[in-house]
PDB file as gemmi writes it, atoms N, CA and C in Angstrom:
CRYST1    1.000    1.000    1.000  90.00  90.00  90.00 P 1                      
ATOM      1  N   UNK A   1      -0.647  11.564 -21.295  1.00  0.00           N  
ATOM      2  CA  UNK A   1      -1.653  11.800 -20.033  1.00  0.00           C  
ATOM      3  C   UNK A   1      -2.379  13.046 -19.947  1.00  0.00           C  
ATOM      4  N   UNK A   2      -1.930  13.990 -20.665  1.00  0.00           N  
ATOM      5  CA  UNK A   2      -2.629  15.217 -20.929  1.00  0.00           C  
ATOM      6  C   UNK A   2      -3.928  14.937 -21.380  1.00  0.00           C  
ATOM      7  N   UNK A   3      -3.912  14.101 -22.438  1.00  0.00           N  
ATOM      8  CA  UNK A   3      -5.049  13.829 -23.412  1.00  0.00           C  
ATOM      9  C   UNK A   3      -6.200  13.169 -22.561  1.00  0.00           C  
ATOM     10  N   UNK A   4      -5.847  12.304 -21.350  1.00  0.00           N  
ATOM     11  CA  UNK A   4      -6.592  11.743 -20.561  1.00  0.00           C  
ATOM     12  C   UNK A   4      -7.452  12.501 -19.654  1.00  0.00           C  
ATOM     13  N   UNK A   5      -6.955  13.662 -19.254  1.00  0.00           N  
ATOM     14  CA  UNK A   5      -7.582  14.468 -18.252  1.00  0.00           C  
ATOM     15  C   UNK A   5      -8.572  15.468 -18.763  1.00  0.00           C  
ATOM     16  N   UNK A   6      -9.588  15.824 -17.851  1.00  0.00           N  
ATOM     17  CA  UNK A   6     -10.518  16.785 -18.372  1.00  0.00           C  
ATOM     18  C   UNK A   6      -9.834  18.182 -19.013  1.00  0.00           C  
ATOM     19  N   UNK A   7     -10.589  18.768 -19.723  1.00  0.00           N  
ATOM     20  CA  UNK A   7     -10.035  20.173 -20.203  1.00  0.00           C  
ATOM     21  C   UNK A   7      -9.716  21.037 -19.018  1.00  0.00           C  
ATOM     22  N   UNK A   8      -8.480  21.759 -18.960  1.00  0.00           N  
ATOM     23  CA  UNK A   8      -8.264  22.811 -18.143  1.00  0.00           C  
ATOM     24  C   UNK A   8      -7.116  22.240 -17.162  1.00  0.00           C  
ATOM     25  N   UNK A   9      -6.729  21.182 -17.204  1.00  0.00           N  
ATOM     26  CA  UNK A   9      -5.675  20.639 -16.336  1.00  0.00           C  
ATOM     27  C   UNK A   9      -4.393  21.087 -16.858  1.00  0.00           C  
ATOM     28  N   UNK A  10      -3.452  21.867 -16.128  1.00  0.00           N  
ATOM     29  CA  UNK A  10      -2.330  22.092 -16.473  1.00  0.00           C  
ATOM     30  C   UNK A  10      -1.240  21.202 -16.366  1.00  0.00           C  
ATOM     31  N   UNK A  11       0.009  21.375 -16.776  1.00  0.00           N  
ATOM     32  CA  UNK A  11       1.203  20.590 -16.518  1.00  0.00           C  
ATOM     33  C   UNK A  11       1.565  20.497 -15.132  1.00  0.00           C  
ATOM     34  N   UNK A  12       1.309  21.744 -14.494  1.00  0.00           N  
ATOM     35  CA  UNK A  12       1.728  21.831 -12.944  1.00  0.00           C  
ATOM     36  C   UNK A  12       0.593  20.952 -12.289  1.00  0.00           C  
ATOM     37  N   UNK A  13      -0.454  21.104 -12.570  1.00  0.00           N  
ATOM     38  CA  UNK A  13      -1.682  20.320 -11.893  1.00  0.00           C  
ATOM     39  C   UNK A  13      -1.258  18.699 -12.054  1.00  0.00           C  
ATOM     40  N   UNK A  14      -0.862  18.240 -13.095  1.00  0.00           N  
ATOM     41  CA  UNK A  14      -0.539  16.888 -13.269  1.00  0.00           C  
ATOM     42  C   UNK A  14       0.779  16.619 -12.436  1.00  0.00           C  
ATOM     43  N   UNK A  15       1.690  17.646 -12.390  1.00  0.00           N  
ATOM     44  CA  UNK A  15       2.939  17.350 -11.572  1.00  0.00           C  
ATOM     45  C   UNK A  15       2.620  17.143 -10.133  1.00  0.00           C  
ATOM     46  N   UNK A  16       1.771  17.899  -9.628  1.00  0.00           N  
ATOM     47  CA  UNK A  16       1.258  17.905  -8.129  1.00  0.00           C  
ATOM     48  C   UNK A  16       0.582  16.688  -7.979  1.00  0.00           C  
ATOM     49  N   UNK A  17      -0.307  16.139  -8.780  1.00  0.00           N  
ATOM     50  CA  UNK A  17      -0.931  14.860  -8.659  1.00  0.00           C  
ATOM     51  C   UNK A  17      -0.006  13.699  -8.543  1.00  0.00           C  
ATOM     52  N   UNK A  18       1.031  13.824  -9.457  1.00  0.00           N  
ATOM     53  CA  UNK A  18       2.015  12.720  -9.642  1.00  0.00           C  
ATOM     54  C   UNK A  18       2.742  12.566  -8.318  1.00  0.00           C  
ATOM     55  N   UNK A  19       3.190  13.725  -7.953  1.00  0.00           N  
ATOM     56  CA  UNK A  19       3.939  13.845  -6.575  1.00  0.00           C  
ATOM     57  C   UNK A  19       3.235  13.436  -5.375  1.00  0.00           C  
ATOM     58  N   UNK A  20       1.978  13.706  -5.361  1.00  0.00           N  
ATOM     59  CA  UNK A  20       1.122  13.195  -4.326  1.00  0.00           C  
ATOM     60  C   UNK A  20       1.064  11.698  -4.276  1.00  0.00           C  
ATOM     61  N   UNK A  21       0.876  11.145  -5.585  1.00  0.00           N  
ATOM     62  CA  UNK A  21       0.867   9.738  -5.460  1.00  0.00           C  
ATOM     63  C   UNK A  21       2.172   8.988  -5.202  1.00  0.00           C  
ATOM     64  N   UNK A  22       3.158   9.571  -5.502  1.00  0.00           N  
ATOM     65  CA  UNK A  22       4.634   9.213  -5.209  1.00  0.00           C  
ATOM     66  C   UNK A  22       4.702   9.167  -3.720  1.00  0.00           C  
ATOM     67  N   UNK A  23       4.281  10.253  -3.028  1.00  0.00           N  
ATOM     68  CA  UNK A  23       4.469  10.329  -1.488  1.00  0.00           C  
ATOM     69  C   UNK A  23       3.621   9.305  -0.849  1.00  0.00           C  
ATOM     70  N   UNK A  24       2.513   8.954  -1.420  1.00  0.00           N  
ATOM     71  CA  UNK A  24       1.477   7.944  -0.904  1.00  0.00           C  
ATOM     72  C   UNK A  24       2.391   6.523  -0.898  1.00  0.00           C  
ATOM     73  N   UNK A  25       3.066   6.205  -2.020  1.00  0.00           N  
ATOM     74  CA  UNK A  25       3.724   5.093  -2.276  1.00  0.00           C  
ATOM     75  C   UNK A  25       4.718   4.912  -1.106  1.00  0.00           C  
ATOM     76  N   UNK A  26       5.631   5.865  -0.919  1.00  0.00           N  
ATOM     77  CA  UNK A  26       6.788   5.965  -0.139  1.00  0.00           C  
ATOM     78  C   UNK A  26       8.020   5.317  -0.556  1.00  0.00           C  
ATOM     79  N   UNK A  27       9.106   5.992  -0.145  1.00  0.00           N  
ATOM     80  CA  UNK A  27      10.457   5.765  -0.508  1.00  0.00           C  
ATOM     81  C   UNK A  27      10.856   4.319  -0.083  1.00  0.00           C  
ATOM     82  N   UNK A  28      10.218   3.785   1.026  1.00  0.00           N  
ATOM     83  CA  UNK A  28      10.624   2.319   1.454  1.00  0.00           C  
ATOM     84  C   UNK A  28      10.058   1.311   0.395  1.00  0.00           C  
ATOM     85  N   UNK A  29       9.335   1.544  -0.449  1.00  0.00           N  
ATOM     86  CA  UNK A  29       8.538   0.541  -1.301  1.00  0.00           C  
ATOM     87  C   UNK A  29       9.206   0.684  -2.660  1.00  0.00           C  
ATOM     88  N   UNK A  30      10.221   1.681  -2.907  1.00  0.00           N  
ATOM     89  CA  UNK A  30      10.874   1.876  -4.300  1.00  0.00           C  
ATOM     90  C   UNK A  30      12.363   1.416  -4.060  1.00  0.00           C  
ATOM     91  N   UNK A  31      12.714   0.354  -4.831  1.00  0.00           N  
ATOM     92  CA  UNK A  31      14.037  -0.074  -4.672  1.00  0.00           C  
ATOM     93  C   UNK A  31      15.007   0.181  -5.771  1.00  0.00           C  
ATOM     94  N   UNK A  32      14.594   0.551  -6.951  1.00  0.00           N  
ATOM     95  CA  UNK A  32      15.269   0.776  -8.080  1.00  0.00           C  
ATOM     96  C   UNK A  32      15.847   2.151  -7.928  1.00  0.00           C  
ATOM     97  N   UNK A  33      17.170   2.374  -8.177  1.00  0.00           N  
ATOM     98  CA  UNK A  33      18.052   3.773  -7.863  1.00  0.00           C  
ATOM     99  C   UNK A  33      17.633   4.704  -8.826  1.00  0.00           C  
ATOM    100  N   UNK A  34      17.402   4.213 -10.056  1.00  0.00           N  
ATOM    101  CA  UNK A  34      16.907   5.255 -11.042  1.00  0.00           C  
ATOM    102  C   UNK A  34      15.675   5.763 -10.907  1.00  0.00           C  
ATOM    103  N   UNK A  35      14.771   4.886 -10.403  1.00  0.00           N  
ATOM    104  CA  UNK A  35      13.205   5.457 -10.007  1.00  0.00           C  
ATOM    105  C   UNK A  35      13.445   6.310  -8.765  1.00  0.00           C  
ATOM    106  N   UNK A  36      14.152   6.025  -7.745  1.00  0.00           N  
ATOM    107  CA  UNK A  36      14.269   6.803  -6.631  1.00  0.00           C  
ATOM    108  C   UNK A  36      14.838   8.357  -7.088  1.00  0.00           C  
ATOM    109  N   UNK A  37      15.858   8.177  -7.926  1.00  0.00           N  
ATOM    110  CA  UNK A  37      16.316   9.591  -8.246  1.00  0.00           C  
ATOM    111  C   UNK A  37      15.337  10.452  -8.956  1.00  0.00           C  
ATOM    112  N   UNK A  38      14.511   9.790  -9.949  1.00  0.00           N  
ATOM    113  CA  UNK A  38      13.441  10.352 -10.616  1.00  0.00           C  
ATOM    114  C   UNK A  38      12.374  10.943  -9.781  1.00  0.00           C  
ATOM    115  N   UNK A  39      12.001  10.225  -8.654  1.00  0.00           N  
ATOM    116  CA  UNK A  39      10.879  10.574  -7.659  1.00  0.00           C  
ATOM    117  C   UNK A  39      11.472  11.807  -6.971  1.00  0.00           C  
ATOM    118  N   UNK A  40      12.812  11.716  -6.535  1.00  0.00           N  
ATOM    119  CA  UNK A  40      13.419  12.862  -5.768  1.00  0.00           C  
ATOM    120  C   UNK A  40      13.297  14.040  -6.842  1.00  0.00           C  
ATOM    121  N   UNK A  41      13.824  14.065  -7.965  1.00  0.00           N  
ATOM    122  CA  UNK A  41      13.900  15.100  -8.850  1.00  0.00           C  
ATOM    123  C   UNK A  41      12.396  15.711  -9.133  1.00  0.00           C  
ATOM    124  N   UNK A  42      11.314  14.966  -9.151  1.00  0.00           N  
ATOM    125  CA  UNK A  42       9.962  15.270  -9.667  1.00  0.00           C  
ATOM    126  C   UNK A  42       9.684  16.046  -8.280  1.00  0.00           C  
ATOM    127  N   UNK A  43       9.777  15.679  -6.999  1.00  0.00           N  
ATOM    128  CA  UNK A  43       9.721  16.243  -5.873  1.00  0.00           C  
ATOM    129  C   UNK A  43      10.276  17.675  -5.625  1.00  0.00           C  
ATOM    130  N   UNK A  44      11.313  17.679  -6.103  1.00  0.00           N  
ATOM    131  CA  UNK A  44      12.077  18.915  -6.269  1.00  0.00           C  
ATOM    132  C   UNK A  44      11.616  19.945  -6.956  1.00  0.00           C  
ATOM    133  N   UNK A  45      11.252  19.596  -8.244  1.00  0.00           N  
ATOM    134  CA  UNK A  45      10.551  20.374  -9.344  1.00  0.00           C  
ATOM    135  C   UNK A  45       9.168  20.943  -8.666  1.00  0.00           C  
ATOM    136  N   UNK A  46       8.329  20.020  -8.078  1.00  0.00           N  
ATOM    137  CA  UNK A  46       7.184  20.359  -7.432  1.00  0.00           C  
ATOM    138  C   UNK A  46       7.381  21.380  -6.285  1.00  0.00           C  
ATOM    139  N   UNK A  47       8.457  21.119  -5.563  1.00  0.00           N  
ATOM    140  CA  UNK A  47       8.865  22.134  -4.419  1.00  0.00           C  
ATOM    141  C   UNK A  47       9.158  23.536  -4.818  1.00  0.00           C  
ATOM    142  N   UNK A  48       9.885  23.490  -5.945  1.00  0.00           N  
ATOM    143  CA  UNK A  48      10.332  24.805  -6.422  1.00  0.00           C  
ATOM    144  C   UNK A  48       9.069  25.645  -6.904  1.00  0.00           C  
ATOM    145  N   UNK A  49       8.163  24.830  -7.581  1.00  0.00           N  
ATOM    146  CA  UNK A  49       6.866  25.531  -8.119  1.00  0.00           C  
ATOM    147  C   UNK A  49       6.056  25.970  -7.024  1.00  0.00           C  
ATOM    148  N   UNK A  50       5.769  25.137  -5.906  1.00  0.00           N  
ATOM    149  CA  UNK A  50       5.205  25.484  -4.925  1.00  0.00           C  
ATOM    150  C   UNK A  50       5.895  26.653  -4.055  1.00  0.00           C  
ATOM    151  N   UNK A  51       6.966  26.715  -3.996  1.00  0.00           N  
ATOM    152  CA  UNK A  51       7.597  27.824  -3.483  1.00  0.00           C  
ATOM    153  C   UNK A  51       7.469  29.308  -4.082  1.00  0.00           C  
ATOM    154  N   UNK A  52       7.536  29.119  -5.441  1.00  0.00           N  
ATOM    155  CA  UNK A  52       7.246  30.095  -6.357  1.00  0.00           C  
ATOM    156  C   UNK A  52       5.841  30.868  -6.188  1.00  0.00           C  
ATOM    157  N   UNK A  53       5.031  29.687  -5.834  1.00  0.00           N  
ATOM    158  CA  UNK A  53       3.471  30.110  -5.568  1.00  0.00           C  
ATOM    159  C   UNK A  53       3.276  30.657  -4.239  1.00  0.00           C  
ATOM    160  N   UNK A  54       4.290  30.628  -3.339  1.00  0.00           N  
ATOM    161  CA  UNK A  54       4.363  30.997  -1.892  1.00  0.00           C  
ATOM    162  C   UNK A  54       3.467  29.795  -1.130  1.00  0.00           C  
ATOM    163  N   UNK A  55       3.374  28.613  -1.695  1.00  0.00           N  
ATOM    164  CA  UNK A  55       2.752  27.672  -0.899  1.00  0.00           C  
ATOM    165  C   UNK A  55       3.744  26.811  -0.204  1.00  0.00           C  
ATOM    166  N   UNK A  56       4.221  27.483   0.874  1.00  0.00           N  
ATOM    167  CA  UNK A  56       5.453  26.757   1.563  1.00  0.00           C  
ATOM    168  C   UNK A  56       5.315  25.544   2.284  1.00  0.00           C  
ATOM    169  N   UNK A  57       3.991  25.326   2.696  1.00  0.00           N  
ATOM    170  CA  UNK A  57       3.783  24.069   3.447  1.00  0.00           C  
ATOM    171  C   UNK A  57       3.722  22.977   2.303  1.00  0.00           C  
ATOM    172  N   UNK A  58       3.210  23.262   1.043  1.00  0.00           N  
ATOM    173  CA  UNK A  58       3.223  22.008   0.014  1.00  0.00           C  
ATOM    174  C   UNK A  58       4.568  21.893  -0.271  1.00  0.00           C  
ATOM    175  N   UNK A  59       5.365  22.901  -0.605  1.00  0.00           N  
ATOM    176  CA  UNK A  59       6.921  22.825  -0.840  1.00  0.00           C  
ATOM    177  C   UNK A  59       7.742  22.113   0.167  1.00  0.00           C  
ATOM    178  N   UNK A  60       7.389  22.365   1.535  1.00  0.00           N  
ATOM    179  CA  UNK A  60       8.069  21.507   2.495  1.00  0.00           C  
ATOM    180  C   UNK A  60       7.838  20.018   2.488  1.00  0.00           C  
ATOM    181  N   UNK A  61       6.630  19.636   2.296  1.00  0.00           N  
ATOM    182  CA  UNK A  61       6.094  18.301   2.145  1.00  0.00           C  
ATOM    183  C   UNK A  61       6.872  17.628   0.785  1.00  0.00           C  
ATOM    184  N   UNK A  62       7.056  18.325  -0.227  1.00  0.00           N  
ATOM    185  CA  UNK A  62       7.615  17.847  -1.305  1.00  0.00           C  
ATOM    186  C   UNK A  62       9.077  17.700  -1.292  1.00  0.00           C  
ATOM    187  N   UNK A  63       9.806  18.605  -0.568  1.00  0.00           N  
ATOM    188  CA  UNK A  63      11.221  18.422  -0.151  1.00  0.00           C  
ATOM    189  C   UNK A  63      11.425  17.324   0.665  1.00  0.00           C  
ATOM    190  N   UNK A  64      10.665  17.256   1.690  1.00  0.00           N  
ATOM    191  CA  UNK A  64      10.954  15.995   2.579  1.00  0.00           C  
ATOM    192  C   UNK A  64      10.671  14.810   1.743  1.00  0.00           C  
ATOM    193  N   UNK A  65       9.687  14.637   1.057  1.00  0.00           N  
ATOM    194  CA  UNK A  65       9.428  13.300   0.213  1.00  0.00           C  
ATOM    195  C   UNK A  65      10.592  13.208  -0.817  1.00  0.00           C  
ATOM    196  N   UNK A  66      11.047  14.181  -1.278  1.00  0.00           N  
ATOM    197  CA  UNK A  66      12.215  14.186  -2.313  1.00  0.00           C  
ATOM    198  C   UNK A  66      13.489  13.667  -1.480  1.00  0.00           C  
ATOM    199  N   UNK A  67      13.630  14.263  -0.337  1.00  0.00           N  
ATOM    200  CA  UNK A  67      14.823  13.628   0.331  1.00  0.00           C  
ATOM    201  C   UNK A  67      14.766  12.227   0.805  1.00  0.00           C  
ATOM    202  N   UNK A  68      13.551  11.806   1.068  1.00  0.00           N  
ATOM    203  CA  UNK A  68      13.471  10.450   1.303  1.00  0.00           C  
ATOM    204  C   UNK A  68      13.756   9.509   0.409  1.00  0.00           C  
ATOM    205  N   UNK A  69      13.773   9.990  -0.937  1.00  0.00           N  
ATOM    206  CA  UNK A  69      14.099   9.028  -1.958  1.00  0.00           C  
ATOM    207  C   UNK A  69      15.507   8.995  -2.287  1.00  0.00           C  
ATOM    208  N   UNK A  70      16.238   9.855  -1.632  1.00  0.00           N  
ATOM    209  CA  UNK A  70      17.857   9.777  -1.841  1.00  0.00           C  
ATOM    210  C   UNK A  70      18.446   8.598  -1.232  1.00  0.00           C  
ATOM    211  N   UNK A  71      19.393   7.861  -1.842  1.00  0.00           N  
ATOM    212  CA  UNK A  71      19.946   6.734  -1.429  1.00  0.00           C  
ATOM    213  C   UNK A  71      21.018   7.211  -0.290  1.00  0.00           C  
ATOM    214  N   UNK A  72      21.417   6.021   0.350  1.00  0.00           N  
ATOM    215  CA  UNK A  72      22.592   6.120   1.148  1.00  0.00           C  
ATOM    216  C   UNK A  72      23.835   6.670   0.383  1.00  0.00           C  
ATOM    217  N   UNK A  73      24.611   7.465   0.777  1.00  0.00           N  
ATOM    218  CA  UNK A  73      25.723   7.987  -0.008  1.00  0.00           C  
ATOM    219  C   UNK A  73      25.409   8.929  -1.053  1.00  0.00           C  
ATOM    220  N   UNK A  74      24.348   9.647  -1.023  1.00  0.00           N  
ATOM    221  CA  UNK A  74      23.656  10.523  -1.982  1.00  0.00           C  
ATOM    222  C   UNK A  74      24.560  11.697  -2.103  1.00  0.00           C  
ATOM    223  N   UNK A  75      25.446  11.970  -1.031  1.00  0.00           N  
ATOM    224  CA  UNK A  75      26.206  13.311  -1.199  1.00  0.00           C  
ATOM    225  C   UNK A  75      27.350  12.749  -2.344  1.00  0.00           C  
ATOM    226  N   UNK A  76      27.620  11.606  -2.440  1.00  0.00           N  
ATOM    227  CA  UNK A  76      28.723  11.350  -3.512  1.00  0.00           C  
ATOM    228  C   UNK A  76      28.074  10.935  -4.803  1.00  0.00           C  
ATOM    229  N   UNK A  77      26.952  10.280  -4.807  1.00  0.00           N  
ATOM    230  CA  UNK A  77      26.317   9.756  -6.041  1.00  0.00           C  
ATOM    231  C   UNK A  77      25.646  10.805  -6.765  1.00  0.00           C  
ATOM    232  N   UNK A  78      24.807  11.643  -5.832  1.00  0.00           N  
ATOM    233  CA  UNK A  78      23.906  12.627  -6.441  1.00  0.00           C  
ATOM    234  C   UNK A  78      24.035  13.883  -5.843  1.00  0.00           C  
ATOM    235  N   UNK A  79      25.109  14.440  -5.882  1.00  0.00           N  
ATOM    236  CA  UNK A  79      25.657  15.735  -5.172  1.00  0.00           C  
ATOM    237  C   UNK A  79      24.721  16.806  -5.601  1.00  0.00           C  
ATOM    238  N   UNK A  80      24.509  17.174  -6.733  1.00  0.00           N  
ATOM    239  CA  UNK A  80      23.699  18.186  -7.395  1.00  0.00           C  
ATOM    240  C   UNK A  80      22.104  18.060  -6.812  1.00  0.00           C  
ATOM    241  N   UNK A  81      21.789  17.086  -6.852  1.00  0.00           N  
ATOM    242  CA  UNK A  81      20.375  16.782  -6.641  1.00  0.00           C  
ATOM    243  C   UNK A  81      20.255  16.963  -5.042  1.00  0.00           C  
ATOM    244  N   UNK A  82      21.034  16.312  -4.335  1.00  0.00           N  
ATOM    245  CA  UNK A  82      21.115  16.439  -2.960  1.00  0.00           C  
ATOM    246  C   UNK A  82      21.155  17.995  -2.436  1.00  0.00           C  
ATOM    247  N   UNK A  83      22.110  18.660  -3.094  1.00  0.00           N  
ATOM    248  CA  UNK A  83      22.347  20.111  -2.602  1.00  0.00           C  
ATOM    249  C   UNK A  83      21.095  20.930  -3.051  1.00  0.00           C  
ATOM    250  N   UNK A  84      20.514  20.744  -4.049  1.00  0.00           N  
ATOM    251  CA  UNK A  84      19.215  21.336  -4.479  1.00  0.00           C  
ATOM    252  C   UNK A  84      18.289  21.088  -3.547  1.00  0.00           C  
ATOM    253  N   UNK A  85      18.127  19.710  -3.132  1.00  0.00           N  
ATOM    254  CA  UNK A  85      16.865  19.347  -2.238  1.00  0.00           C  
ATOM    255  C   UNK A  85      17.224  20.073  -0.856  1.00  0.00           C  
ATOM    256  N   UNK A  86      18.349  19.976  -0.226  1.00  0.00           N  
ATOM    257  CA  UNK A  86      18.635  20.534   0.989  1.00  0.00           C  
ATOM    258  C   UNK A  86      18.606  21.999   1.090  1.00  0.00           C  
ATOM    259  N   UNK A  87      18.957  22.624  -0.067  1.00  0.00           N  
ATOM    260  CA  UNK A  87      18.858  24.087  -0.206  1.00  0.00           C  
ATOM    261  C   UNK A  87      17.456  24.389  -0.142  1.00  0.00           C  
ATOM    262  N   UNK A  88      16.678  23.911  -0.880  1.00  0.00           N  
ATOM    263  CA  UNK A  88      15.184  24.221  -0.910  1.00  0.00           C  
ATOM    264  C   UNK A  88      14.618  23.844   0.310  1.00  0.00           C  
ATOM    265  N   UNK A  89      15.023  22.906   0.916  1.00  0.00           N  
ATOM    266  CA  UNK A  89      14.437  22.603   2.215  1.00  0.00           C  
ATOM    267  C   UNK A  89      14.726  23.755   3.247  1.00  0.00           C  
ATOM    268  N   UNK A  90      15.937  24.480   3.238  1.00  0.00           N  
ATOM    269  CA  UNK A  90      16.287  25.486   4.113  1.00  0.00           C  
ATOM    270  C   UNK A  90      15.555  26.672   4.015  1.00  0.00           C  
ATOM    271  N   UNK A  91      15.529  26.981   2.575  1.00  0.00           N  
ATOM    272  CA  UNK A  91      14.680  28.096   2.165  1.00  0.00           C  
ATOM    273  C   UNK A  91      13.148  28.079   2.639  1.00  0.00           C  
ATOM    274  N   UNK A  92      12.504  26.842   2.439  1.00  0.00           N  
ATOM    275  CA  UNK A  92      11.093  26.671   2.813  1.00  0.00           C  
ATOM    276  C   UNK A  92      10.826  26.679   4.249  1.00  0.00           C  
ATOM    277  N   UNK A  93      11.692  26.087   4.978  1.00  0.00           N  
ATOM    278  CA  UNK A  93      11.648  26.047   6.300  1.00  0.00           C  
ATOM    279  C   UNK A  93      11.885  27.378   6.890  1.00  0.00           C  
ATOM    280  N   UNK A  94      12.718  28.160   6.496  1.00  0.00           N  
ATOM    281  CA  UNK A  94      12.906  29.595   6.858  1.00  0.00           C  
ATOM    282  C   UNK A  94      11.878  30.365   6.597  1.00  0.00           C  
ATOM    283  N   UNK A  95      11.008  30.176   5.354  1.00  0.00           N  
ATOM    284  CA  UNK A  95       9.821  30.937   4.877  1.00  0.00           C  
ATOM    285  C   UNK A  95       8.697  30.575   5.948  1.00  0.00           C  
ATOM    286  N   UNK A  96       8.723  29.426   6.479  1.00  0.00           N  
ATOM    287  CA  UNK A  96       7.592  29.026   7.310  1.00  0.00           C  
ATOM    288  C   UNK A  96       7.870  29.344   8.967  1.00  0.00           C  
ATOM    289  N   UNK A  97       9.112  29.901   9.049  1.00  0.00           N  
ATOM    290  CA  UNK A  97       9.368  30.433  10.359  1.00  0.00           C  
ATOM    291  C   UNK A  97      10.101  29.380  11.226  1.00  0.00           C  
ATOM    292  N   UNK A  98      10.477  28.189  10.593  1.00  0.00           N  
ATOM    293  CA  UNK A  98      11.115  27.182  11.313  1.00  0.00           C  
ATOM    294  C   UNK A  98      12.666  27.321  11.257  1.00  0.00           C  
ATOM    295  N   UNK A  99      13.151  28.092  12.197  1.00  0.00           N  
ATOM    296  CA  UNK A  99      14.556  28.489  12.048  1.00  0.00           C  
ATOM    297  C   UNK A  99      15.436  27.808  13.222  1.00  0.00           C  
ATOM    298  N   UNK A 100      14.820  26.984  13.922  1.00  0.00           N  
ATOM    299  CA  UNK A 100      15.590  26.329  15.028  1.00  0.00           C  
ATOM    300  C   UNK A 100      16.035  24.909  14.620  1.00  0.00           C  
TER     301      UNK A 100                                                      
END                                                                             
């Protein structure tokens, strides 16, 4: 993919393009459980990168999208990913001043 993009695009840029496209597709259109977990993980990775760059609004969007890809029963089947997404969500919402 990197070879197809104009010079100067970083891996982070590609990640944010990919998660933007994933969010446009939406969780309701993805039925394969492995794909849903991959999309949730990609959104978590993007949320962490956005948080590190203090772009909390983008991080919030990524976390919300990632959470939407978790399946029913995710606390039992994907505990670590669920915990990371919800912990990141709490951090980002606190940073945005959304404490209620």
